[in-house]
N, C-alpha and C positions, 0 to 999 in steps of 0.2 A: 473720749470718743472712740467707739469700737470699730473694728475692722468688719466690713460686711462681706467682702469677697476678695479673693486672690486669683487672678486669671492669667493664663499664658496666652500670648498673642503673637501674630506675625504682622509685620508692616506690609500693607498692600498698596499704599499710595506710591505709585511709580514716580521716580524722579529720573527722567531721561536726559542724559548729558548730550549737548550738541557735539557733532563730529569734530575731531581736531582740525584746526586750520592747516591747509597744506604747507604753508610757509611759516608755521609757528616756530618760535625760537627753541632750539634744542630738540626738535622732532627727530625721532629715530635714535635717540641717545640712551635708551633704557638698557639696564642690565637685566639679562634673562637668566633663567636657570638657578634661582635662589634655593639652595639645598636646606632640607630639614633632616633630622636624624635618620629617618627611615630611608632617605635617599642613598644610604649605604648600598641598598639593593637596586640594581639597574631597572628592575621591572616597574618601579615607580618613577615616572617621569617627574622632573622638577617643576611642576606646575600645580596649582591648587586643585585642579580638576582631577589629577591623577594621584593625589596624596590622600590616603585614607583619613576620613573625618573632617577634612578641611572645607567641605561644602555642606555641612550638616545644618547650617542655618543660624541666623541671628534671631534670638528669642527675646521678646519683650514681656514684662510682667506688669500688670495693672493691679494696684491695691486700692480698693474703694472703701471709703469710710461710710458710717451710717448716715451722714448728712449728704451723701452723694458726691463729695469731692474725691478726686482720684489722683494718684501719683504713678509715675512710670519709671521703670528701670530696665536695663537690658544686659544680655550676656551673649555668648556664642555657644556652638555645639548644642543647639536647642533640641535636636532629636533625642539627645541623651538626658538633658537637664529638665525638659518639660515634665516628664512623668514624676520626677521628684517634687516639683512644685505642685502639680495637680493632685497627687495621691498622698503626699507626705507633709511637706512644709505648709502648704496652703491650709489644709484642715487643722493643722496644729495651731495656726495663728488666727483663724477666723473667730470673731467674738472677743478678741483681746484688745487692749488699749493701743491704738495706733501710734500714740506718742511714746510708748515705752520701748523705744528702739533698742536699747541695751538689753532689756529683758528678752525681747523677741529674738535678737541675735543669739543670746545665750541659750535659749530654748532650741533653736535650730542647730547650734554647734554641738550641744550635749546630746541631742537626740540622734545625731548622725554618726556618732563615734563608732557604733558597732559595725557599720558598713562602709566607713571611710568618709570622714568629714572634709578631707582636703582634696578630693578628686572632683568628680562631676557634682557632688553635693555643694562644693564651694562655688561652682558656677551658678547653681540654683539660688543659693543664699545671697550671692552678690546682687542678682537682679531684684530679689525681694527687698533687700536692704536699701538699694538705690531708690526703689519705688516708695519706700517708707519715708526717706528723707525728702523726696520730691513732694509727697503728700503733706508732710509736716510743714514745709515751707509754704505751700499753697494755703493750708488752713490758717497759718499764722501771718500770711501775707508778707513773708520775708524771703529774700534770696537765701539759699543754703549757706553761702559763705558767711552770712551774718549769724546764722545759727551755730556755726563752728567757732565763733569768736570775733568775727568782723574782719575787714580787709587788712592784710599786711602790706599790700602794694596796690597801686592804681592800675598798672598794666603788667602783663605777663610777657616775659621774653621767651620766644619760641626757637626751637631748632627743628629743622625739617628732615623727615626721613623720605628719601626719594631715589628712584632709579634714574631720574633725569635731573641732574644737578644744574644744568644750564637753565631749564625752565624754573627750577626753584630759585635761582638767582634773579631771574626776571621778575619773580613775584616779590622780591625784596627780602628774602631770608638771608641771614648772615651767619648762621651756624647750621651744619649739615651732617646727617648720618647716612652713610652709603650702605647698600646691601652687599652681603658677602656672596661670592661665587664659588667658593672652594669647600669641599667636604674632605675629611681626613683621608678617605680612600683615594682622593685625587693625587696624593703624593706631591712630589716636588713640582710637577707640572701645575698643580693647583696653586701652590705657593707663588710660583713665578707669575702666573696669570693674575693672581690677586695683588701682588706687589705692583704690577704694571697698572692695574686699575686704580689702586690707591695713589700712585704717583701722578696719574692723570687727574684724579680728583683734587689732589693737593694743588697742582698747578692751576686748575680751573678756579678753585675758591680762593686761592691766594694764601700767603703765609700767615695772615692775621686772623683767619676764620677758624672757628672750632670745627674739627672734622672727626667723626666717630665711625666705627665699623661694627656691624651687627652679624656675627656668625650664626645666630639662632641654633645653638646647641650642636653644631655640625663638626666640632673639633673634639679630639681626645687630648689628654694632657700633653703628650709628646708633640703632637702636631701644633697645638696652641702655643707651646713654647717656641717652636721654630717660626711660626707666623709672627708672633709678637716681637721676637728678636729681629726678624727681617724688617718689620714695619716701624721700628723705633725712630729711624731718621725722619719720618713723616709727621712726627709730633701729634699723634692722635690724642684727642681728649680722653677717650676711653675705648676699650674693646668690650662689646656687650654680649653677655650670655654665651661665652665660648664653649661651655660644657653643659652636660645634662644637669638638671636641677638637683639631683640627689648627690652629685659628686662634690661635696664640700671639701673633702680632702684634696681633690684635684685642684680646686681653686686656691687652697693654701699653698700647694706646690707651685702654682703659677705665680702667685704673689712673691714667693721666695726666689723664683727663677728670673722673673722680669719685674722687679719691684718698681721701676720708674714708669711703667705703662699702666694707668688705672684700669680697673675692672668694674664694669657695671653689670648687675644681674638682678633677677627677681621676677621677670615677666611670667615665668611658669612655676614660680613658687607660690603656694597657697597657704594662707594663714600666718599669724604672727609668730608662731613657734619656729617655722622654717627660717624666717628672717632674723629672729633672735640668734639662731645658730650662726648665721652669716656675720652678724655683728660681733658675737662673742669670739669667733675665730679670726676676726679682722681680715677676712679674705675677699671683701667687696668694698669698693670705694664709693659706689653709688647704688642705692636700692631702687628697684624698678617694679614694684607690684603693679599689676593691672587691676584697676578698681572693679572691672566687670568680672574678674575671675578669682581674685585673691580673697574674696569674702565681702566685698562691698566697701562703701565709704567708711563704715564703722570700723571694720577690720584694718583698713589702710591707715586710719588715724592712730590706731594702736601701733602699727608698724612704724609710722612716722615718729611716735614718741620714743620707741626703742632706739631708732636710728639717731634722732636728734640728741639724745642723752650721750651718745658716743661720738658726736661730731660728724655724723655721716648724713649726706643729703638723701632725700627721698624724691625721686623724679618719676612719677608713675608712667608706665608704658602707655603710649598713645594718649596721654592726659590732655593735651591741647586740642584733640579732636573729639572730645566727649564733654558734655556739660559737667559731669561730676568731677572730672579731672581739672577743669578750669576753676571750679569753685574750691576744690581742695588746694590748688596752688595759690589762689588768692588769699586763703585764710591761714597759710602755714609759712612761718618765717624762713625755714630751711628747705623750701622747695622753690628754688630760684630760677628754674628753667622748666619749660613744658615741651613735650614732643608733639609735633603735628605731622601726621602721615599724609603725604601729598597724593591725593587721588584725582586731582584735576589734570586732564590731558593738556598738552601744550595748546595755548590759545583760549582755554576755558578758565574763567575766573574761579577763585575759591568759593565765592558765594554761590555761583551757578552750580558748583559741584557739591554743595552742602546738603546732606541728606536729613539733617535735623532742623526743622524750622524753629527760629528763635535763637539758635546757638550762634554766637559770634564766631567769625573766622579771622585769622591773622591779617594784618595789614603792615607791610614792611617789617615782617618778623615780630610783630607785637600784637597782643590781644587785650581787649577790654571786656571783662566779664559782665554778663547780663545782670541787671538789677531786678529783673522780674521775679515774682514769687517762685519758690521751689528752685528747680534747675533752669527755669525760663524757657522750657520747650513749648512750642505752640502747636502741638499735634491736636487733631480733632478725633473724637471717638470713631468716626467712620474711616479714619486712616488705618484702622486695624481690623483684623479678623481673628477668630479663635485659632489657636495654634493647631488644634487637632482636626480642623476641617480641611 
């Protein structure tokens, strides 16, 4: 069955959240000022609205087969990725077999090498690849996790990423990742502040809960060593993405300096080759590709195989909050935990805050993956408009 069209879309169906309840548990307990690398420079405030590129938009791709069936995938930074889909990848794929997902991915990978296959091109490829898997599942009337080999587990264990850990506990989560507040330019004051926040978080979640910290590339090697040494008494399950994605040598130094505190990384690594280097250097304990950015489900399955052969877990970034991540975790033996980013204000249920119709949400920290065909999303065609309009 051939591909009839590849379209870039924006989601126009508004999902308005109710206002937070005035007496909701944990209200007002959010951590603000989460730094990214560019926040080394004070002119950029530590909010998405003042961070270059962070409001460029979520882009959806719809791949339609000649029989009229269609699949959906999505990525971010749509202002930059959409032209590649519309002008390059889409025309390359139209008229080809929609089931030949490996061939289609290889065509996109090889054709983009001259201008950079692992940057914005990786975002564009990811959305197309996800749409192809969704389409294949719909045409074959099978959930994607069955196309990947079938279920390895009946439920998924979740950890929550949240600024408000009290509200996360109210929702039944039992493993927690807190956001970082320190940039290496903050010096000792930033380390002191961060330790105080981690100490309070550990006291709140208790001694038996998993607790993680996500610096989002905001440390350099020297600062990361100081932070990780200071935080060892709090028994973090891992410190996530402490350095820029290109600094593999820095990760090696961190592992040597603080070998007892695990490192997770990969959110901003694109493509299997970057992850192969992490595995070969043994400088990451958990790999975290983002399925929407790293090259799609096809690429992340390759990353998983590389990691699994080395005894390293693959836990995709944000995987529990996207259909593709849920199906990936259901079908892979060594992806035993999924991340769910909490976007529900205190007093608002996870289901009421869910932006993707048909996608399951956690209950008491566990997820049951949809059995519907494809990724199980229940969008209607009228929920979208052309990206370029």
